[in-house]
C-alpha positions, -999 to 999 in steps of 0.1 A, spaced: 49 639 -340 69 639 -306 62 611 -283 57 621 -248 45 590 -231 61 551 -232 39 520 -233 55 491 -226 56 464 -197 58 490 -176 23 502 -176 7 469 -167 -6 468 -140 -12 432 -120 -33 433 -94 -25 402 -70 -45 383 -48 -78 404 -41 -65 435 -46 -84 435 -83 -120 431 -62 -110 465 -40 -103 482 -71 -132 474 -90 -161 462 -62 -187 467 -86 -176 440 -109 -179 411 -81 -213 424 -68 -231 448 -82 -226 485 -70 -214 495 -31 -249 505 -28 -275 490 -4 -274 461 -30 -242 453 -29 -241 456 8 -263 429 13 -249 405 -17 -224 404 8 -246 382 32 -258 367 7 -224 353 -7 -218 339 27 -251 324 24 -247 308 -5 -217 285 7 -241 270 36 -268 262 11 -245 242 -14 -242 224 21 -274 225 24 -278 212 -17 -254 180 -12 -276 169 20 -251 178 50 -267 213 66 -300 219 81 -301 247 99 -283 285 92 -285 313 114 -277 349 104 -268 370 128 -267 413 130 -242 419 153 -242 447 175 -209 464 162 -229 463 128 -208 433 117 -226 397 108 -221 365 114 -232 331 93 -233 298 113 -242 263 93 -242 231 105 -227 212 74 -193 197 71 -171 226 78 -148 241 50 -118 217 42 -82 231 66 -60 202 52 -29 216 31 -37 218 -5 -16 204 -26 -4 224 -58 -10 251 -36 10 245 2 -13 265 17 -43 248 39 -76 249 13 -96 273 45 -74 300 35 -74 297 -5 -109 296 -3 -108 332 20 -85 346 -1 -83 330 -37 -110 341 -66 -124 310 -87 -117 285 -58 -136 264 -38 -158 229 -35 -181 243 -66 -154 232 -94 -154 202 -81 -186 180 -91 -171 153 -66 -178 179 -35 -210 197 -50 -236 180 -76 -250 216 -80 -242 247 -68 -256 284 -63 -237 316 -68 -233 324 -103 -192 328 -110 -176 315 -80 -162 342 -64 -181 340 -34 -165 341 2 -135 356 -10 -146 386 -24 -167 393 10 -132 389 25 -114 414 0 -141 443 6 -145 438 52 -125 454 73 -119 425 91 -136 388 90 -131 361 111 -137 323 102 -141 289 120 -143 257 110 -153 224 133 -147 193 116 -131 160 132 -133 169 170 -113 204 165 -122 239 160 -99 260 134 -98 295 124 -84 322 111 -86 360 106 -81 387 81 -82 428 73 -93 440 40 -88 401 29 -50 395 38 -50 369 67 -35 382 97 -26 347 116 -16 314 104 -52 288 100 -47 269 137 -63 251 160 -83 270 187 -104 249 202 -122 210 206 -158 203 196 -172 173 186 -202 189 158 -191 204 125 -199 231 107 -187 270 96 -187 304 113 -179 337 91 -184 368 112 -171 402 84 -171 439 89 -175 458 58 -153 483 47 -160 520 54 -130 524 27 -157 507 3 -187 514 13 -202 549 25 -234 530 44 -229 499 64 -265 492 78 -279 460 72 -319 460 67 -335 429 90 -360 434 67 -341 430 30 -321 397 46 -355 383 56 -369 384 22 -339 368 7 -337 341 35 -374 335 34 -371 330 -6 -343 301 -3 -363 286 30 -388 282 5 -364 271 -22 -346 243 0 -381 223 19 -375 212 54 -342 237 54 -344 264 89 -324 296 85 -328 318 114 -318 356 112 -314 375 145 -310 413 144 -289 420 179 -299 461 184 -332 460 179 -339 423 195 -358 404 164 -354 374 155 -373 354 123 -373 314 116 -380 301 78 -389 268 76 -411 253 49 -421 218 51 -441 221 19 -414 238 -1 -426 257 -35 -466 248 -25 -462 272 2 -441 295 -12 -473 300 -44 -498 303 -16 -472 328 0 -475 347 -26 -512 343 -33 -518 356 1 -535 388 -7 -554 369 -39 -584 355 -44 -579 317 -59 -594 298 -78 -572 264 -72 -580 249 -35 -548 244 -31 -516 249 -58 -507 218 -83 -475 203 -71 -454 188 -96 -419 169 -92 -397 149 -113 -364 140 -124 -348 136 -161 -313 127 -174 -304 140 -136 -321 172 -137 -341 171 -110 -376 198 -119 -399 212 -88 -427 234 -100 -459 244 -80 -491 265 -94 -521 281 -89 -544 304 -106 -562 336 -94 -591 354 -103 -560 383 -107 -551 395 -144 -516 394 -138 -493 369 -144 -468 362 -116 -443 333 -127 -405 327 -110 -378 306 -123 -350 294 -107 -320 280 -113 -298 260 -81 -315 288 -58 -301 317 -82 -332 337 -93 -335 339 -134 -351 368 -136 -343 372 -175 -360 335 -179 -341 308 -203 -347 279 -213 -363 260 -182 -392 285 -186 -398 281 -221 -400 242 -215 -425 252 -187 -445 281 -210 -450 254 -234 -458 226 -216 -483 247 -203 -499 260 -230 -498 222 -248 -513 203 -214 -545 225 -208 -547 228 -248 -556 189 -250 -574 186 -216 -598 208 -229 -599 192 -263 -597 161 -246 -630 166 -223 -652 187 -248 -645 220 -231 -637 243 -259 -660 242 -286 -655 232 -322 -659 276 -328 -637 283 -304 -598 288 -311 -571 277 -291 -558 288 -260 -527 310 -264 -499 315 -235 -512 345 -233 -546 328 -222 -530 301 -199 -508 325 -179 -535 351 -170 -536 346 -133 -516 322 -125 -486 320 -98 -461 293 -107 -424 290 -91 -402 269 -111 -374 255 -96 -342 233 -114 -309 219 -101 -283 215 -127 -247 203 -122 -233 227 -150 -257 259 -160 -249 282 -187 -260 317 -178 -266 341 -206 -282 375 -208 -276 413 -199 -270 401 -157 -263 366 -168 -296 354 -151 -307 333 -181 -303 301 -179 -291 289 -215 -284 248 -218 -310 239 -244 -315 206 -235 -334 221 -202 -364 230 -230 -374 198 -233 -373 181 -200 -389 207 -182 -418 206 -210 -422 168 -201 -425 173 -171 -454 200 -172 -465 177 -195 -472 143 -176 -475 164 -142 -499 191 -149 -522 167 -170 -525 139 -141 -533 168 -116 -559 182 -137 -574 148 -142 -572 143 -105 -591 176 -97 -617 181 -123 -637 206 -105 -605 229 -103 -597 220 -139 -632 236 -152 -626 266 -137 -589 271 -148 -601 262 -190 -626 283 -180 -609 311 -167 -582 309 -198 -614 309 -224 -626 345 -204 -589 357 -209 -589 346 -245 -619 368 -253 -603 399 -235 -572 395 -255 -595 398 -292 -608 428 -274 -573 442 -258 -564 433 -297 -583 458 -313 -577 486 -290 -543 483 -292 -546 482 -330 -570 512 -324 -538 532 -298 -512 527 -322 -531 542 -351 -538 572 -331 -505 577 -319 -483 572 -353 -461 597 -353 -464 603 -391 -498 607 -390 -519 623 -359 -491 635 -339 -481 629 -305 -509 633 -271 -516 672 -275 -512 672 -238 -473 664 -244 -452 695 -239 -423 674 -261 -388 683 -263 -365 698 -294 -336 664 -288 -348 635 -314 -324 613 -295 -337 596 -271 -309 586 -248 -305 626 -245 -337 630 -232 -361 624 -201 -398 625 -199 -420 638 -162 -451 625 -159 -465 651 -136 -499 652 -112 -523 679 -122 -527 708 -148 -510 733 -122 -477 718 -112 -476 704 -153 -481 744 -164 -448 751 -138 -430 718 -151 -434 733 -189 -422 770 -184 -396 758 -158 -379 728 -174 -349 726 -199 -369 722 -236 -339 707 -252 -342 670 -232 -369 676 -210 -406 666 -220 -434 671 -196 -467 652 -197 -494 664 -175 -523 637 -163 -555 651 -150 -568 626 -120 -556 595 -109 -553 569 -133 -573 537 -139 -562 505 -117 -548 480 -137 -543 456 -110 -584 452 -112 -591 454 -149 -581 430 -182 -562 448 -208 -589 456 -229 -605 481 -202 -569 495 -193 -567 504 -228 -599 526 -229 -589 548 -205 -578 579 -215 -547 591 -190 -529 550 -198 -540 556 -238 -519 592 -237 -484 574 -215 -484 547 -242 -488 573 -268 -461 592 -253 -435 569 -244 -437 555 -282 -426 516 -272 -463 502 -276 -476 477 -249 -483 440 -247 -459 413 -254 -468 412 -291 -460 452 -292 -440 463 -265 -403 470 -277 -383 490 -256 -362 499 -287 -390 524 -296 -389 542 -264 -386 581 -268 -368 588 -238 -336 579 -219 -359 584 -186 -394 585 -172 -397 604 -141 -427 601 -119 -433 636 -101 -461 638 -81 -472 657 -47 -456 651 -10 -496 641 1 -516 612 -1 -537 619 -33 -501 623 -46 -487 590 -33 -519 571 -43 -512 584 -79 -476 573 -82 -488 536 -65 -508 537 -96 -486 546 -119 -461 522 -109 -486 495 -106 -488 500 -145 -452 501 -156 -448 470 -132 -477 447 -144 -474 460 -182 -438 475 -186 -418 460 -164 -387 459 -188 -385 501 -181 -381 491 -147 -352 457 -150 -330 481 -174 -335 510 -152 -354 538 -172 -383 545 -144 -376 573 -118 -388 592 -91 -386 624 -84 -381 641 -50 -392 673 -49 -388 693 -16 -410 696 15 -401 728 25 -388 760 18 -364 780 46 -359 815 41 -338 835 63 -325 868 53 -308 862 21 -306 829 25 -327 802 11 -321 761 20 -347 735 2 -357 704 28 -361 672 14 -369 654 45 -386 650 78 -347 648 93 -337 678 72 -361 701 90 -354 687 127 -321 693 119 -322 724 114 -349 733 143 -316 721 162 -295 747 147 -321 772 152 -328 767 184 -286 775 191 -285 803 168 -294 836 176 -335 837 170 -332 856 144 -365 858 121 -371 833 93 -401 818 75 -403 778 70 -428 770 41 -444 738 37 -448 725 1 -484 706 -4 -482 705 -42 -460 709 -68 -480 737 -79 -475 763 -55 -438 762 -63 -433 791 -89 -410 776 -124 -379 787 -113 -379 769 -78 -395 735 -94 -363 736 -122 -339 744 -97 -346 717 -65 -365 688 -86 -357 690 -124 -321 707 -126 -302 673 -134 -272 697 -111 -290 697 -81 -321 674 -83 -323 639 -64 -340 609 -83 -348 579 -71 -342 551 -95 -371 519 -93 -355 488 -90 -368 453 -82 -346 438 -59 -368 414 -52 -398 405 -75 -417 385 -56 -422 404 -30 -429 436 -51 -455 414 -64 -473 409 -36 -469 446 -24 -489 457 -57 -516 428 -53 -520 439 -11 -523 478 -22 -540 478 -54 -565 441 -51 -597 437 -42 -588 421 -10 -595 448 19 -585 428 50 -545 424 37 -546 463 27 -560 475 61 -534 452 78 -503 462 55 -513 501 66 -517 495 103 -480 474 104 -464 506 80 -485 535 99 -457 541 126 -430 548 97 -455 579 82 -435 610 89 -457 633 73 -493 629 64 -513 656 46 -553 646 39 
């Protein structure tokens, strides 16, 4: 066999400095979409937060500048500027231009620090068209500028000032990011979260273009965080319980409350990092919670002899809790590297919960009785739900009674290559069944609106025919003991509803169901929303589909400038108005369609919105609609 290419040392590419970051930015910031863009700001802010954790920073300010750049200012100690003995460069330049360089690796400088991998601000520098940094310390202001991570001037004194701190201003690189517009709302949510987690820290965000400004500062810390999360729920505890302690040099903070809802809202953090996959600190909290409530109930004769002890599911129904620990050497694992693996932490947190929660319960007997009674009701409901799940499982076993009759399944059996469309109504379902590619696309039409699971316990939810049909079609089960992603029958689950008020309501009901009871489908990227067109424009043989009002307005401008030849503009009010061929071409053909993947960047904010929109509290829902009505571009009633 003739060898056409050699493979030797010349084929090995060595990426120097920050070149690796620019070549594969997604490895460092997740992606180059909106999420990755905003991550740049978080990386810079994390440096300031580390100064706050160390006790040197009390104020952070984030400014969305008029030119599209972002400025982050703090009043910490300022990045060191003296010459590093090993590198023979200013420490400032090293921090800004070298990966894995910074004070957080030296436990003398920072006992604990945020940021998972220590790449930090150097990655921001590499992915910016330009970056300017100013450091104020020792009575002087030092500065350096960079272009795409490369210094364009040496570190030098540019002024004098008595205060201390760091200013970092950067412009995201258009070669890396297609869209470079920052969202005031997205940044605000993360900054608010950081302010909750760092009691008394003042964080301000400003938008110079839209003239908006918010300041976050919470003296109550986690207690106010829980109150914020519960603002759309009815609390059965007068105020959140607060537990704070330190064991073996590990500070532990917990705030928790109980509401009349049926879902659990628990958030865990390590060094301000949201550990979305949990870990040993969360396990310790759950174990301590279950043990403490059972011991308290038995001691105070709130559990009768014939009543079973409370399970973890029982004691977490309706709970809102935030767990925050600080660790000098956290070990992260899991798919997203946000699962705490330090084994010793489980016992530490469990011990803190046992002592602290028992003390809180004994000091608040009337609230404690309400909590135990709610847990007992949850226990009775759990038993009913178990029976309902068994009934659902028996009815949906593939080998016995088969899949739901309404499901038009696909011929492929390999889940990784298939997708399920959950479609509103029989009419649209009929068009979808005719227009689909039967090899890999399955269709499940729904009749009417599914149950609002925000207001229903699991047993009532599983009695709903439409929900049972969805659970049966997906095949992965439901509930902590029964759900298994490995049994999921389709790679993509696509919600396809009409572009009107009813369609939006059905979509929200479905999203609430998946968020509350099949959250892993969202976390692992299996849930999507179809984007059908709003208009069909036809002029002679030319046919164009328009997907939003902006496209329609743009076309209207072009039409006004043309010779005004006759044309038709059809407004689609429902999927059923499209024939099978049109539905395939616009919404189902993988070559042409647009799918919106459902993601949760800020779980606690999503939690609040679902509680607000689908819960019992009318006033928050009315306020939300009033505040967001101005953003509605098209409304069909």
